[in-house]
DOVEX-319977 format. One line per field, with one value per residue (C-alpha): residue number from 1; residue in one letter; x, y, z. Coordinates in nm, 4 decimals. Example, Ala and Ser with C-alpha at 12.3 -4.5 7.8 and 13.67 -1.06 7.14 Angstrom:
k	1_2
r	a_s
c1	1.2300_1.3670
c2	-0.4500_-0.1060
c3	0.7800_0.7140
REM end
This chain:
k	1_2_3_4_5_6_7_8_9_10_11_12_13_14_15_16_17_18_19_20_21_22_23_24_25_26_27_28_29_30_31_32_33_34_35_36_37_38_39_40_41_42_43_44_45_46_47_48_49_50_51_52_53_54_55_56_57_58_59_60_61_62_63_64_65_66_67_68_69_70_71_72_73_74_75_76_77_78_79_80_81_82_83_84_85_86_87_88_89_90_91_92_93_94_95_96_97_98_99_100_101_102_103_104_105_106_107_108_109_110_111_112_113_114_115_116_117_118_119_120_121_122_123_124_125_126_127_128_129_130_131_132_133_134_135_136_137_138_139_140_141_142_143_144_145_146_147_148_149_150_151_152_153_154_155_156_157_158_159_160_161_162_163_164_165_166_167_168_169_170_171_172_173_174_175_176_177_178_179_180_181_182_183_184_185_186_187_188_189_190_191_192_193_194_195_196_197_198_199_200_201_202_203_204_205_206_207_208_209_210_211_212_213_214_215_216_217_218_219_220_221_222_223_224_225_226_227_228_229_230_231_232_233_234_235_236_237_238_239_240_241_242_243_244_245_246_247_248_249_250_251_252_253_254_255_256_257_258_259_260_261_262_263_264_265_266_267_268_269_270_271_272_273_274_275_276_277_278_279_280_281_282_283_284_285_286_287_288_289_290_291_292_293_294_295_296_297_298_299_300_301_302_303_304_305_306_307_308_309_310_311_312_313_314_315_316_317_318_319_320_321_322_323_324_325_326_327_328_329_330_331_332_333_334_335_336_337_338_339_340_341_342_343_344_345_346_347_348_349_350_351_352_353_354_355_356_357_358_359_360_361_362_363_364_365_366_367_368_369_370_371_372_373_374_375_376_377_378_379_380_381_382_383_384_385_386_387_388_389_390_391_392_393_394_395
r	m_k_n_k_l_f_s_i_l_t_v_l_v_l_c_l_s_m_v_i_p_v_s_a_a_g_t_h_i_f_d_s_t_n_m_i_g_q_l_s_s_l_e_a_v_a_q_n_i_e_d_t_y_g_f_s_v_l_l_c_v_t_d_g_v_g_d_e_g_t_y_t_y_c_e_s_l_y_d_a_n_a_a_k_e_d_g_i_a_l_t_y_n_y_g_d_n_k_y_a_f_y_c_a_g_k_a_e_e_l_f_p_t_d_v_q_d_g_t_l_w_n_a_f_a_y_t_e_t_y_y_d_g_a_i_g_y_y_n_a_v_e_s_i_l_k_t_n_n_v_t_a_p_v_a_t_t_e_p_a_t_e_f_v_t_t_d_r_t_l_p_l_v_v_d_d_a_d_v_l_t_d_a_e_e_a_d_f_t_a_k_l_e_e_l_g_d_k_y_n_m_d_a_a_i_l_t_v_d_s_y_g_g_k_t_d_r_a_y_a_d_d_y_f_i_e_m_g_y_g_r_g_e_n_k_d_g_f_l_f_v_f_n_t_g_k_e_d_g_t_r_n_v_y_l_a_t_h_g_s_a_i_e_y_i_t_d_f_e_i_d_v_i_f_e_m_m_i_p_k_l_t_n_g_e_y_a_e_a_f_e_t_f_i_n_e_a_d_n_a_i_d_p_s_t_p_v_y_v_y_p_a_s_i_l_i_g_f_a_i_a_f_i_i_v_k_i_q_a_s_k_l_k_t_v_r_k_q_a_d_a_a_s_y_v_a_n_v_q_l_t_y_q_y_d_n_f_m_y_s_d_v_s_k_v_k_k_s_s_d_s_s_s_s_g_g_s_s_t_h_t_s_s_s_g_d_t_f_g_g_k_g_r_n_f
c1	4.6470_4.6541_4.8366_4.5784_4.2897_4.4593_4.4964_4.1277_4.0236_4.2560_4.1006_3.7502_3.8437_3.9924_3.6804_3.4562_3.6733_3.6160_3.2391_3.1329_3.2623_3.1073_2.7745_2.7800_2.8658_2.5306_2.3043_2.4299_2.7157_3.0474_3.3283_3.6266_3.8105_3.5467_3.5828_3.2275_3.0279_2.6493_2.5991_2.2409_2.1416_2.3060_2.1490_1.8076_1.8872_2.0037_1.6999_1.4676_1.6284_1.5948_1.2270_1.1469_1.3394_1.4062_1.7850_2.0406_2.3060_2.6101_2.9098_3.2299_3.5358_3.8131_4.1792_4.2658_4.1269_4.4014_4.5232_4.1937_4.1881_3.9452_3.6980_3.6773_3.6300_3.3512_3.1780_3.1984_3.0614_2.7560_2.6913_2.7086_2.4927_2.2658_1.8965_1.8080_1.9226_1.9540_2.2006_2.5425_2.8283_3.1185_3.4292_3.6990_4.0254_4.1674_4.4885_4.5847_4.3898_4.1897_3.8212_3.5921_3.2262_3.0278_2.6933_2.4331_2.1251_1.9763_2.2497_2.4943_2.2901_2.2005_2.5516_2.8068_3.1781_3.1784_2.8968_3.0775_3.4096_3.2510_2.9212_2.9275_3.2956_3.3063_3.0003_3.1802_3.5400_3.5186_3.3617_3.4919_3.4050_3.3422_2.9884_2.9214_3.0742_2.8403_2.5390_2.6606_2.7016_2.3516_2.1950_2.3679_2.2494_1.8936_1.8938_1.9855_1.7222_1.4582_1.5579_1.5185_1.1774_1.2920_1.0307_1.0265_0.7967_0.4539_0.4194_0.1149_0.1542_0.0646_-0.1688_-0.0205_-0.0475_-0.2553_0.0371_0.2582_0.5642_0.6449_1.0165_1.1417_1.4014_1.4702_1.2708_1.1869_1.4412_1.7942_2.0181_2.3618_2.5266_2.3546_2.2295_1.8850_1.7645_1.5654_1.2513_1.3091_1.3658_1.0388_0.8517_0.9825_0.9236_0.5580_0.5243_0.6874_0.4585_0.1597_0.2938_0.3551_0.0061_-0.1420_0.0135_0.0805_0.4571_0.7571_0.9172_1.2473_1.5364_1.8957_2.1920_2.5517_2.9056_3.0377_2.9278_3.1975_3.3661_3.0433_2.8814_2.5830_2.3482_2.4834_2.4763_2.1163_1.9887_2.1632_2.0482_1.6861_1.6893_1.9032_1.6991_1.3675_1.2129_0.9159_0.5527_0.3604_0.4691_0.6604_0.8308_0.6910_0.8832_1.1641_1.4722_1.6421_2.0086_2.2140_2.5914_2.7521_3.0888_3.2720_3.4553_3.4075_3.5033_3.2062_2.8530_2.5954_2.2240_2.0580_1.6934_1.6287_1.2825_1.1441_0.8198_0.5389_0.7490_0.9544_0.6477_0.5333_0.8658_1.0206_1.3679_1.2205_1.0522_1.3806_1.5627_1.2966_1.3342_1.7153_1.6966_1.4775_1.6705_2.0373_2.0508_1.9082_2.1487_2.4397_2.3434_2.3076_1.9288_1.8767_1.5314_1.4027_1.5539_1.3891_1.0586_1.0884_1.1634_0.8492_0.6267_0.7689_0.7531_0.3872_0.3258_0.5043_0.2971_-0.0378_-0.2742_-0.5453_-0.4495_-0.6142_-0.3970_-0.6207_-0.5429_-0.1986_-0.3040_-0.6012_-0.3619_-0.1588_-0.4703_-0.5844_-0.2418_-0.2564_-0.6061_-0.4995_-0.1957_-0.4100_-0.6534_-0.3712_-0.2130_-0.5468_-0.6013_-0.2566_-0.3020_-0.6337_-0.4524_-0.2422_-0.4892_-0.2304_-0.1382_-0.3260_-0.3070_-0.1208_-0.2173_0.1436_0.4992_0.5909_0.5593_0.8105_1.0831_1.0513_1.3874_1.5686_1.8215_1.9968_2.3346_2.4061_2.3087_2.4393_2.4001_2.7106_2.7039_2.9186_2.9317_2.7300_2.7348_2.6462_2.6581_2.6392_2.5487_2.6268_2.3240_2.3880_2.3412_2.3447_1.9823_1.6492_1.3764_1.0069_0.7419_0.9984_1.2069_1.5403_1.5841_1.8700_1.9294_2.0882_2.3383_2.0458_1.8779_1.6026_1.4876_1.5393_1.4849_1.6625_1.9212_2.2010_2.3930_2.7154_2.7250
c2	-0.7795_-0.7413_-0.4099_-0.2818_-0.3898_-0.2264_0.0991_0.1013_0.0403_0.3160_0.5646_0.4659_0.5102_0.8524_0.9583_0.8424_1.0207_1.3429_1.2954_1.1563_1.4431_1.6971_1.5186_1.4812_1.8458_1.9863_2.0664_2.4083_2.5196_2.3325_2.4461_2.2211_2.5125_2.5757_2.9486_3.0344_2.9239_2.9225_2.6836_2.6010_2.9666_2.9849_2.6555_2.8052_3.1138_2.9011_2.6728_2.9729_3.0995_2.7537_2.7315_3.0869_3.1102_2.7487_2.8082_2.6085_2.8402_2.6639_2.7948_2.6112_2.7225_2.4628_2.4213_2.2722_2.1008_1.8561_1.8333_1.8922_2.2731_2.5075_2.5365_2.1588_2.1106_2.3698_2.2020_1.8603_2.0076_2.1448_1.8276_1.6142_1.8297_2.0713_1.9887_2.2097_2.2230_2.6002_2.7391_2.8726_2.7630_2.9582_2.7765_2.9646_2.7692_2.9132_2.7112_2.8544_3.1839_3.1129_3.1164_2.9877_3.0120_2.7450_2.8259_2.5755_2.6227_2.9732_3.0938_3.1179_3.4063_3.5713_3.5632_3.6446_3.6621_4.0333_3.9823_3.6842_3.8622_4.1939_4.1850_3.8329_3.8050_4.1531_4.0733_3.7684_3.8847_4.2381_4.1694_4.1370_3.7699_3.4683_3.4481_3.8067_3.7201_3.4244_3.6427_3.9060_3.6438_3.5015_3.8477_3.9485_3.6339_3.6801_4.0462_3.9506_3.6771_3.9155_4.1899_3.9470_3.8290_3.4703_3.2481_2.8841_2.6476_2.6232_2.3028_2.0994_1.7962_1.9613_2.2520_2.5604_2.5799_2.8518_2.9878_3.2018_3.3892_3.7150_3.7798_3.5607_3.3112_3.1295_2.9406_3.1174_2.9075_2.9052_2.6998_2.7578_2.6981_2.3571_2.3929_2.2443_1.9039_1.8664_1.8050_2.1216_2.3257_2.1996_2.2697_2.6265_2.6954_2.6005_2.8163_3.1158_3.0752_3.0748_3.3805_3.5619_3.4860_3.6071_3.9549_3.9651_3.9989_3.7695_3.6306_3.4503_3.2877_3.2645_3.0928_3.1511_3.0903_3.4239_3.7656_3.7586_4.0769_4.2799_4.4256_4.2397_4.5192_4.5423_4.1635_4.1279_4.4258_4.3168_3.9569_4.0661_4.2716_4.0439_3.7337_3.9068_3.8885_4.1074_4.1121_4.3749_4.7050_4.8045_4.4655_4.4141_4.1608_4.0848_3.8610_3.7108_3.6222_3.4035_3.3995_3.1044_3.2812_2.9710_3.1827_3.5391_3.4495_3.6274_3.4994_3.7529_3.7936_4.0570_4.1276_4.3357_4.4884_4.6382_4.8064_4.7794_4.5478_4.8528_4.9930_4.6681_4.5278_4.8190_4.8446_4.7519_4.4425_4.3392_4.3694_4.1509_3.8894_3.8892_3.8572_3.5500_3.3889_3.4431_3.2131_2.9319_3.0006_3.0090_2.6639_2.5255_2.4983_2.6281_2.4841_2.6235_2.9637_2.9843_2.8697_3.1589_3.3986_3.3014_3.3278_3.6613_3.8092_3.7066_3.8763_4.1918_4.2274_4.1068_4.4082_4.2271_4.3815_4.7297_5.0231_5.1137_4.7824_4.9022_5.2158_5.0217_4.7591_5.0299_5.1795_4.8383_4.7811_5.1113_5.0315_4.6944_4.8474_5.1245_4.8723_4.6656_4.9738_5.0861_4.7439_4.7451_5.1019_5.0144_4.7679_5.0439_5.1167_5.2896_5.5550_5.8866_6.2021_6.4884_6.8545_6.9708_6.8395_6.9709_6.6324_6.4855_6.7510_6.8523_6.6991_6.7991_7.0861_7.2179_7.3777_7.4786_7.3958_7.4706_7.3718_7.2548_7.2224_6.9224_6.8773_6.8442_6.5548_6.6284_6.3580_6.4199_6.1688_6.2407_6.2121_5.9670_6.0995_5.7506_5.6721_5.8249_5.7140_5.6802_5.5124_5.3425_5.1995_5.3406_5.3369_5.3596_5.3468_5.0323_5.0140_4.9515_5.2762_5.1004_5.2081_4.9419_4.9074_4.6545_4.5851_4.3392_4.2036_4.0090_3.7463
c3	-5.2612_-4.8817_-4.9113_-5.1585_-4.9312_-4.6329_-4.8265_-4.9207_-4.5604_-4.4401_-4.6830_-4.5686_-4.2022_-4.2722_-4.4617_-4.1797_-3.9244_-4.1194_-4.1585_-3.8201_-3.6032_-3.8369_-3.8343_-3.4566_-3.3961_-3.5049_-3.7959_-3.9019_-3.6726_-3.6510_-3.4218_-3.3568_-3.1895_-2.9182_-2.9811_-3.0885_-2.7853_-2.7309_-3.0215_-2.9291_-2.9699_-3.3109_-3.4174_-3.3404_-3.5507_-3.8443_-3.8186_-3.8215_-4.1449_-4.2971_-4.2006_-4.3126_-4.6397_-4.7354_-4.7324_-4.5382_-4.3913_-4.2453_-4.0534_-3.9661_-3.7674_-3.7721_-3.6789_-4.0162_-4.3230_-4.4099_-4.7676_-4.9462_-4.9229_-4.7513_-5.0420_-5.0962_-4.7220_-4.7238_-5.0176_-4.8492_-4.5283_-4.7083_-4.9079_-4.5930_-4.3635_-4.5533_-4.5462_-4.8455_-5.2057_-5.1815_-4.9337_-4.8434_-4.6190_-4.4693_-4.3485_-4.1590_-4.1433_-3.8230_-3.8507_-4.1920_-4.1560_-4.4723_-4.5472_-4.8203_-4.9198_-5.0973_-5.2640_-5.3752_-5.5915_-5.5875_-5.3530_-5.6457_-5.7867_-5.4551_-5.3086_-5.5820_-5.5018_-5.4194_-5.1668_-5.0158_-4.9752_-4.8817_-4.6973_-4.5538_-4.4639_-4.3110_-4.1003_-3.9605_-3.9351_-3.7980_-3.4582_-3.1041_-3.0567_-3.2793_-3.1426_-3.2499_-3.5869_-3.6260_-3.5419_-3.7898_-4.0627_-4.0135_-3.9932_-4.3190_-4.4986_-4.3726_-4.4785_-4.8353_-4.8456_-4.7134_-4.9594_-5.2489_-5.1204_-5.0825_-4.9178_-4.8207_-5.0112_-4.8472_-4.6467_-4.7403_-4.5140_-4.1824_-4.1033_-3.9423_-3.5640_-3.3990_-3.1953_-3.4162_-3.2965_-3.4715_-3.5038_-3.2212_-3.3373_-3.0092_-2.7470_-2.4222_-2.2325_-2.3757_-2.1470_-2.3008_-1.9615_-1.9399_-1.5814_-1.6488_-1.7609_-2.0819_-1.8767_-1.6730_-1.9897_-2.1360_-1.8120_-1.7792_-2.1482_-2.1070_-1.7963_-1.9650_-2.2661_-2.0304_-1.8457_-2.1742_-2.3028_-1.9735_-2.0052_-2.3818_-2.3456_-2.3870_-2.0718_-2.1294_-1.9423_-2.0680_-1.9026_-2.0164_-1.8933_-2.0193_-2.1438_-2.4115_-2.2919_-2.2740_-1.9650_-1.8237_-1.9329_-2.2885_-2.3283_-2.2096_-2.4118_-2.7326_-2.6909_-2.6426_-2.9638_-3.1829_-3.1014_-3.1656_-2.8194_-2.7308_-2.8421_-3.0293_-3.1752_-2.8615_-2.8203_-2.4706_-2.2682_-2.0263_-2.0241_-1.7194_-1.7741_-1.5404_-1.5958_-1.4136_-1.4200_-1.5412_-1.7988_-1.6695_-1.3129_-1.1520_-1.1176_-1.2262_-1.2782_-1.4943_-1.5694_-1.8822_-1.9343_-2.2543_-2.3585_-2.1055_-1.8875_-1.7808_-1.6058_-1.4472_-1.3251_-1.1357_-0.9851_-0.6475_-0.7913_-0.9548_-0.6207_-0.4587_-0.7316_-0.6924_-0.3134_-0.3463_-0.6329_-0.5496_-0.2413_-0.4534_-0.7434_-0.4982_-0.3703_-0.7226_-0.6907_-1.0427_-1.1089_-0.7783_-0.8591_-1.2009_-1.0532_-0.8080_-1.0940_-1.2842_-0.9754_-0.8622_-1.2118_-1.2244_-0.8895_-1.0045_-1.3210_-1.1814_-1.1791_-0.9817_-0.6463_-0.6297_-0.5324_-0.2364_-0.0669_0.0427_0.2379_0.3736_0.5082_0.6812_0.8441_0.9643_1.1178_1.3038_1.4295_1.5677_1.7384_1.8936_2.0396_2.1919_2.3525_2.4992_2.6523_2.8107_2.9400_3.1061_3.3337_3.4949_3.7815_4.0080_3.7566_3.7902_3.5879_3.7627_3.7355_3.6974_3.7034_4.0481_4.2135_3.9697_4.0001_4.3668_4.4538_4.1325_4.1444_3.8314_3.9036_3.5456_3.1851_2.8374_2.4709_2.2890_1.9051_1.8223_1.4431_1.1222_0.8810_0.5186_0.2533_-0.1203_-0.3913_-0.7545_-0.9791_-1.2608_-1.6123_-1.7642_-1.7007_-1.6220_-1.3875_-1.4661_-1.2508_-1.0266_-1.3098_-1.4209_-1.7986_-2.0459_-2.4193_-2.5630_-2.8482_-3.0853_-2.9784_-2.7820_-2.4367_-2.1707_-1.7999_-1.5848_-1.3184_-1.2546_-0.9588_-0.9027_-0.6299
REM end
């Protein structure tokens, strides 16, 4: 009897050990291998699909599934964590190099086997990083849902809020590097929302520990487009990215501008922002640095200062300097104007003189063909075909 009771308890403990870590890992994304990264960003993408289409879309990358098999593990994962009756889950068993899909409700019709093994698996598997694979998987699922005109049931318990984002799937502050407190994230999110409403463009901050093998420019541009940032037809907005360098080895900042933000935040303005932020980032004063970013971005875009103020300021400066010089010159009572220079050179004798040409110094700078310049902002074309401005700096 004792042996039988012990066996039952052992089975219960093993079951709980399987469920609790999965439940604690997140709502939609589960990664026991720590190879995906940036889970909070992916959670936001998955939650947006769930809210928009009423489908739960889960993803799991694991070292192993025990004796139950990859498909059974995938089914259990969905049953234990999915919030909707309709949905799909992908489990990649990294340890055994196997994968499985599980479909529930309407997903069985929308995602048949050929779509699972073709479209969805290819979108996940054939990418440079697991994070890119996760983004590809979610984009492929959303594309199929959108094509089939799937919509979430209309909520009747709460009225819709006045503020509606268009295509954006993430908050304006995404702290994947975890350098801010929850209170700081909420504070900066509110300030960025206010700044965006003021100029009708998205302003966002992203922190990461790695660019996943991409350049800073490619990472920022792709992130801006893939996560749906930007307001209006031209997707006006800008994204500041801070890479802590914990995985890449080099700290970096990059500011990507798109749409009208290219014109307002010029290369010069970006350099000013970097000069003011980098000392604070170097000292670990992250909240102070991001506060500086928001204020300086506001100053860069603010059209309230008329253009004529700048030349007027220069003229005023010259006028003040002229007055000071005149006052100083009036004190030189012993100085008198001379009719010629004879009195100065009476005792000077020149024995010989000559001109000797020493050397010339010519420097040449190759003109870059990678970008163009317009209105003080250099521009380039991203992998998505969009025109971006922006600059980055290592430190």
